[in-house]
MIVOFI-308488 format. One record per residue: residue number from 0; x, y, z of N, C-alpha, C in turn; residue in one letter. Coordinates in steps of 0.1 Angstrom, whole numbers, padded with zeros to 4 digits. Layout:
residues N
[site NUM,[X,Y,Z],[X,Y,Z],[X,Y,Z],'A']
...
***
This chain:
residues 73
[site 0,[0971,0804,0202],[0960,0790,0195],[0970,0781,0190],'M']
[site 1,[0969,0769,0193],[0978,0760,0186],[0967,0752,0180],'F']
[site 2,[0972,0747,0164],[0964,0739,0156],[0971,0727,0152],'I']
[site 3,[0961,0715,0159],[0974,0704,0157],[0958,0694,0150],'E']
[site 4,[0965,0682,0139],[0958,0675,0134],[0963,0662,0136],'D']
[site 5,[0953,0652,0141],[0962,0642,0143],[0965,0633,0133],'A']
[site 6,[0961,0634,0119],[0962,0627,0110],[0974,0632,0101],'S']
[site 7,[0978,0642,0110],[0994,0648,0102],[1006,0638,0105],'N']
[site 8,[1012,0634,0094],[1023,0630,0096],[1033,0637,0101],'S']
[site 9,[1038,0647,0101],[1049,0655,0103],[1046,0661,0119],'C']
[site 10,[1047,0651,0130],[1048,0654,0143],[1054,0663,0148],'T']
[site 11,[1065,0667,0142],[1079,0676,0147],[1074,0688,0148],'N']
[site 12,[1064,0693,0140],[1055,0707,0137],[1046,0710,0144],'Y']
[site 13,[1041,0722,0148],[1029,0726,0153],[1022,0738,0145],'V']
[site 14,[1012,0738,0140],[1006,0750,0133],[1002,0758,0140],'A']
[site 15,[1006,0774,0142],[1002,0779,0154],[0988,0788,0150],'E']
[site 16,[0993,0795,0137],[0981,0807,0132],[0981,0805,0117],'E']
[site 17,[0967,0805,0114],[0960,0804,0099],[0968,0819,0094],'L']
[site 18,[0976,0815,0081],[0980,0829,0073],[0973,0831,0061],'I']
[site 19,[0970,0821,0055],[0964,0822,0045],[0956,0810,0037],'A']
[site 20,[0945,0816,0031],[0937,0799,0027],[0933,0803,0010],'K']
[site 21,[0932,0794,0004],[0932,0796,-0013],[0927,0779,-0016],'G']
[site 22,[0921,0783,-0031],[0915,0768,-0037],[0926,0756,-0035],'G']
[site 23,[0940,0761,-0033],[0946,0747,-0033],[0955,0743,-0023],'A']
[site 24,[0954,0754,-0014],[0965,0754,0000],[0959,0760,0010],'S']
[site 25,[0964,0757,0021],[0964,0765,0035],[0978,0765,0040],'V']
[site 26,[0980,0778,0045],[0993,0781,0050],[0994,0788,0063],'V']
[site 27,[1000,0781,0072],[1000,0783,0084],[1017,0787,0089],'Y']
[site 28,[1016,0794,0100],[1027,0799,0107],[1030,0787,0119],'R']
[site 29,[1040,0784,0121],[1043,0774,0130],[1054,0772,0139],'G']
[site 30,[1056,0763,0143],[1073,0758,0151],[1073,0745,0151],'T']
[site 31,[1086,0744,0146],[1096,0730,0148],[1094,0724,0166],'N']
[site 32,[1088,0716,0168],[1092,0711,0181],[1102,0709,0189],'K']
[site 33,[1111,0700,0183],[1123,0700,0186],[1134,0710,0184],'D']
[site 34,[1135,0718,0177],[1145,0729,0176],[1138,0743,0181],'T']
[site 35,[1123,0746,0183],[1120,0759,0184],[1122,0767,0174],'G']
[site 36,[1125,0763,0162],[1122,0768,0146],[1113,0776,0145],'E']
[site 37,[1113,0789,0142],[1100,0792,0135],[1099,0791,0119],'K']
[site 38,[1086,0786,0114],[1086,0775,0103],[1070,0779,0098],'I']
[site 39,[1069,0778,0081],[1056,0777,0072],[1054,0768,0073],'I']
[site 40,[1040,0762,0074],[1036,0748,0071],[1026,0752,0060],'I']
[site 41,[1028,0746,0047],[1017,0747,0038],[1010,0733,0035],'K']
[site 42,[0999,0734,0038],[0989,0719,0033],[0984,0721,0020],'E']
[site 43,[0987,0711,0016],[0981,0712,0001],[0967,0704,-0001],'L']
[site 44,[0957,0709,-0005],[0946,0704,-0007],[0943,0699,-0020],'K']
[site 45,[0948,0686,-0023],[0948,0678,-0034],[0950,0665,-0034],'T']
[site 46,[0942,0655,-0038],[0947,0642,-0039],[0954,0637,-0052],'S']
[site 47,[0955,0650,-0061],[0962,0644,-0074],[0978,0648,-0067],'N']
[site 48,[0985,0633,-0072],[0998,0633,-0070],[1009,0638,-0075],'L']
[site 49,[1003,0635,-0090],[1012,0648,-0101],[1015,0662,-0098],'N']
[site 50,[1001,0668,-0091],[1004,0684,-0087],[1012,0687,-0077],'K']
[site 51,[1013,0671,-0065],[1018,0673,-0050],[1033,0672,-0056],'L']
[site 52,[1036,0664,-0064],[1048,0661,-0067],[1057,0673,-0076],'M']
[site 53,[1049,0679,-0084],[1057,0691,-0092],[1058,0699,-0083],'R']
[site 54,[1051,0702,-0073],[1055,0715,-0065],[1068,0708,-0054],'E']
[site 55,[1065,0698,-0051],[1078,0690,-0038],[1091,0692,-0052],'V']
[site 56,[1088,0691,-0064],[1103,0691,-0072],[1108,0703,-0074],'N']
[site 57,[1098,0713,-0077],[1105,0727,-0080],[1107,0732,-0067],'I']
[site 58,[1104,0727,-0056],[1110,0733,-0045],[1123,0729,-0042],'L']
[site 59,[1126,0718,-0046],[1138,0709,-0045],[1149,0714,-0055],'M']
[site 60,[1142,0717,-0067],[1152,0726,-0075],[1158,0739,-0071],'L']
[site 61,[1147,0743,-0063],[1152,0760,-0061],[1158,0760,-0045],'C']
[site 62,[1163,0750,-0038],[1166,0753,-0025],[1179,0758,-0022],'K']
[site 63,[1188,0763,-0030],[1198,0772,-0029],[1195,0785,-0035],'N']
[site 64,[1187,0787,-0039],[1180,0803,-0042],[1178,0807,-0033],'I']
[site 65,[1183,0819,-0028],[1178,0831,-0017],[1165,0834,-0017],'P']
[site 66,[1159,0834,-0003],[1145,0837,-0004],[1136,0831,-0010],'R']
[site 67,[1138,0817,-0011],[1129,0807,-0013],[1128,0798,-0003],'V']
[site 68,[1113,0794,0001],[1112,0787,0011],[1122,0772,0010],'I']
[site 69,[1125,0767,0020],[1132,0755,0020],[1121,0741,0026],'K']
[site 70,[1121,0732,0016],[1113,0719,0018],[1116,0713,0030],'L']
[site 71,[1114,0712,0045],[1118,0702,0053],[1113,0692,0051],'L']
[site 72,[1100,0686,0052],[1093,0670,0054],[1085,0672,0043],'D']
***
């Protein structure tokens, strides 16, 4: 089953399976269309730019730590 959202600006990725759903986000298992690499897609359910940027900044600070997910887009 493929889950595609036309409003999604990250067109290089396909969400394939719902992994988890919570109050603040939805997480999918997916694939990079160009490379075939298996990825995790996290869709944040917020219009609060401060919360979104806080999460992005944390991931950027942790990019070289083993076992921490990498921010792609």
